[in-house]
N, C-alpha and C positions, 0 to 999 in steps of 0.2 A: 495695587489697585487704588485708583483715586477715590477720595472720600467725598468729593464735591466736583461738579462740572467745571468750576472755576480753575481747578488744578489743571485739567486737560486744556482748557482754553488758553491759560497763561503759559503753557509749556511751548517754547518755540522750536521750529524745525531748522536744522542747519543743513543747507543745501549747497552742493558744489555745482555752480553753473558753468564754470570754465576753469582752465588752469589758472590758479591764483585768484579767482573771483568767487566769493561765497555770499550766500544770502541767508540772513537770520530772519526767518519768516514767522511772524506771530499771527494768530487769528485775531486777537485783540490785545495789543501790547500792554496797555495800562492796567490790565487785570493783575499783572505781576506786581506793580508798585502799589496798587490799592489794597491787595490782599496782605502784603507784608506790612503796610502802614497801619491798617486796622488791627492786625494781629499784635503789633507792637504797642498800640494804644491800649488794647485790652490787657496785655501782659504787664504793662507798667501801671495799670490802674487809672490811666488818664480818662478812659471811658469804661462804662459797664454795659453788659447786655441789656437791651431795651432802650438805651440812649439813642438820640437822633444825631446822625452825622449829616452835615450840609456842605454843599460846595456849588460853584458855578462850573458849567461845562458846555462845550460846543457839541458834545455827543459821546465820544468814546469813553471819556473818564466817567460820565454819568452811568454808562452800562457797567463799567468796571466796579464802581463804588456800590452800585445796586447789587451786583453779584457778591461782593465782600460782605455787605450788610445781610444779605440773604443767608450766607454761610454762617455768620457769627451771631445772628439774632439781634441785629440792630435795625433801627429805622433809618430811612434814607430820604433826604429832601434835596432836590436838584433845582437850581435856577438855570434853565437851559437857554441856549442860543436859539435864535430864529431858525437855525439850520438843522435842528433836531427833526428828523423825518418821521413819517407815520409808523414805519416798522419799529424804530427805536421807542417811540412813544408807547406803542402797544406792549413791547417787551417790558419797559419800565413799570407800566401799570400792573401787569401780571406779577412781576417780581415784588410788588408792594411798595415801590418807590413813589414818592410824591413829586411830580414835575410841575414847575411853573415855567412856562415858556415865554420868552420875551417876544414882543411884536416885531414885525419887520422894521429894520432901521436902514439909514442911508450909508452907514459905514461900519466896519468891524470895530473901530474904536468906540463908537457910540453903543454898539451892542455889548461890548465887554464892560464899559463903564456902567451901563444900565444894570447888568447882571450883578456887578459888585455892589452897587447902591442898594439893590433889592436884597442881597444877602445881609447887608448891614441892618436894613429895616427888620428883617426876620429875626436877627439875633437880638435886637432891642426888644422885640416882642417875646422871644423865647431864649433868654440868656443861658439856659442849660444846654442848648444845642452845641455841638462841637464842629467848628469850621475846619475842614480838612486842608484848605489852602494848597491845592495841588501845585500852584505856580510858585509858592514861596517856602513851603515847609519841606526841608530836605529829608524828612522821614520817608518821602517817596523814593529815595535812592535805595532803600534797604533791599527791596525785592530783586534787584538786578545783580546782587553778589553771586547768587547761585548760577545765573546765566553767564556771568563773566567766567566763573570756574569752568563751566562746560566749554565755552569758547577756547579758553586756554588749554584745556585738556585735548581738545580735538585739533587744535592748530599749532600746538607747542608754544603759542603765545609770542613767538619771536618774529620780528619784521612784519608786524601786523598794522594795517591801516583800517580804522573803523570809520564808516561813513553813515551819517544819519541825519534826519531832520531834527532841528534843534528844539522847537516847540517850548515846552516848559523847562527844558534843560535836564530833566531827571534821567532819561534813558541814556543819552550819549554821555552825559557827565558821570553818571554812576558806573556805567560799563567801563569807561576809560579809567576812572578812579580805581576800580577793583582790578582791572587788567594791569595797570601800571604798578600795583602792589606786587604783581607776579613777574613782570617783565618791564624793563625800562624802555624797550623799543616798541612803543605803541603810539601811533600817530592818530590824531582825531581830526576828521574833516566834517564840518558842519554844513548843513544844507538849509538855505533860507529862501522865502519868497521875497519878491520886491514889495515894498510898502511896510516892512517890519522894522520896528525900532531896535530890535535886539542887537543887531550888529550895524545899525546906521543906514538902512535903506528906505527909511520912511518917506523920503523925498522923491522916490521913483515909483510911479504908479504902473500897475499891470492892467492893460485895457480889458482883459478877460476877468478873472477872479483871483483873489488871493488864495493860495493853496492852504486849506484848513489844517491847523494842527502843528505847522512847523515854524510859524512866525507869530508875531504879536504886535498889537498897537499900543500896549502898555508894558512897562518894565516888569520883568519876572525875576524874583530873588533866587530861584533855583538854577539859573544859568551861571555857570562858572566860566566866564570868558577866558580865564587864564589857562584852561585846559585845551583850547582849540589851536590847531596848527594851521589849518586852511579853511576858508569859507567859499562855498559856491552859492550864488543866487540864481534861481531859475524861474522863468515865467511859466504861466499856465501851458502855453503851446509846447514848450520844450518838455515839460513834465508829462503832458499827454502823449507825446511821441515816445517817451521812455516807458510809460505804463503799457502802451500798446505793443512796443517791441519786446518787453519783458514777457508778456503773455504769448506773443507769436513765436518768439525764439526759444523761450525756456518753459512755457506753459505755466508760469507763475502769475496767478490772478491776484493782483494787489492794488492798493489805493494810489492816489495821485502823488502823495508825498514819496511813496516808494519809487515811482517812475522817475522823480527828480533825483533821489538818492542813487538809483541804478545808473543814470547818466553820469553823475559825478564819480561813482565808483569805477566805471569803465574808463573814465579819463585818468583817474589817479593810477589805475592799474597799468595803463599804457605809459604814463609818465615815469613810473618806477616799477619796471617789470620784475624786479627781484623781491618785491614785497607781496604778501597775501593781503588782499583787500576784501573786507567784509562789510556789506551794507545792510541796514535794518529795513525790513518790510513790516511796518507797524500794524497793518490791518489788511483785510481782504478787499477785493474790488467791488463788492456788491453795491455799495453806496454810490459808485461812480459809473454804473452801467449806462445811464442816460446822458450824463454830462461829459463822459470821457470815452468809454468803449464803443458807444453807438456812433461816435465820430471818428472811428478808426480810419476811415477813408481820407480824413484830413491830416493824418499824422505824417510828419516829415520823417524821412529816413534819418536815423540817428547818426549815420556816418557823415551826414551833411552838417551836423551840429558840432560846434566847438565853443568853449568858453572864451570870453574876452579877458585877457589878463589885466588886472587893475592894481593900483598901488594905494588907492584911497576911495572913500565913499563918493567923492565928487566925480569919479570916473565910471561909476556903475552904469550899465546900459543893458537893455533887454536884447535878446531873450536869455542870455546866460553870461555871467561874469564870475571870475575866480580871483581870489586874493589870498596871499600869505598873511595869516593872522599872527602866528608866532607867539601865542600866549599874551597878547596885548590886553590891557584892561578894558572894561566896558566903556562904550561911548557914553557921553554925558547923559543923553536921552534915555539910556537903557539902565540906569542905576536906580534900583528900587529903594524907596525910603526905608530907613532902619526899622520903622514900626512894622513894615510889611515883611521884612526878612528876619526879624528876631526869631531865634530858634529855640529859646528856652521853654516855649510853651509845652513841649512834650518831654521836659526833663533833661534838657541838654541836647547837643547835636546827635544826629543818628550815629549809632555805634560805628567807629572806625573812620568817620569822615572828618577831615580837617576843615577849618572855617574857610569858606570861599571869600574872595576879595570883596570888601565892602559890606560884609555881613556882620551884624551885631550879635554878640553872644553875651549871656549873663550867667556866669557860673554860680551866682549866689542863690539861684532858685532852681535846684535840681531834684528836689524830692517830689514824688508824684502826688502827695496829699496837697501841697501848696499849688501844684500844677492845676488841679481842678478849680482852685479859687482864682488864680490869675489868668488862666487861659480864657475864661469867659469874658473877662474885661478886655484882654488883648484882642479878642476876636473882632472888636469894633474898629480896629486900627489898620485895616487892610489898605494897601497902597493902590 
């Protein structure tokens, strides 16, 4: 029996959609990482019950962190994107989280930069707050180990291709890290929107909208570029077609990023029929009823869609491109500053994780007492 609703929400369903095609379906995926991160901070003494945790979020992480704080008796302060909707605002308020929502902005980059700047201001006013830094602190990898164990047990872990939206890098990076500890034959396929700096598509604009949660206009320290074998870039229209087809064909009601991952997974399955392909469904489709599912009559038949093979970022083109990445390093524009990716704030790297390329570590400050002194100073150096 679960002790808190967050346990149930964070537990994914593993669904076989077709021969060799599996769906890892979450109600709200980031609950997994937020719960484990907060529990680790409490266990190591980095925070205490009654402390305030703060972070920036476009929505899903805000809900996850609010649930974790509710469970463990902490206060929650969210600097939210303009995209946070009425339903989520109401939930956050009842859960006791304090939300500051940014005003509408002309671009995702402006929205993200505003949120980071506001977090810095709050930390100057309240130096005792703990900045969770979901985009840069690899403590958010921890919660995915149990999920990786379950995947390995149910699939035997051999000849497995994992497909998922990249976003902060925590889910795909952590699952691959833990799966590869159990089997060498795990391929990672990342899914990106156009306009994201993470894998160098910032110069290609999507005329509709950037798919929330799977890309970024600023560098993220938690993305381990060296883990990825293949990248798919998908535009809004293609992802819409994927989301609608996934519901119509398999009755899985999931978000826009899942529709993109579903298309990529189907393609990878056809390209290598001997492998099991598992794609991540990070959340449900409720947020997308009006913007996606109400437009189901516009959805293209997915059989008519195929990726354009490319060898470099200068060849990217809408609506769908695919490139072999082969563990290449991060593009120059996607390298987070060392001050943003320093991992010693929580007493060293998350247990069991090797240092990602380009990440600074400082083994000289590993005790949790000193952590509480230095973390509040380091909090002001977000990239």
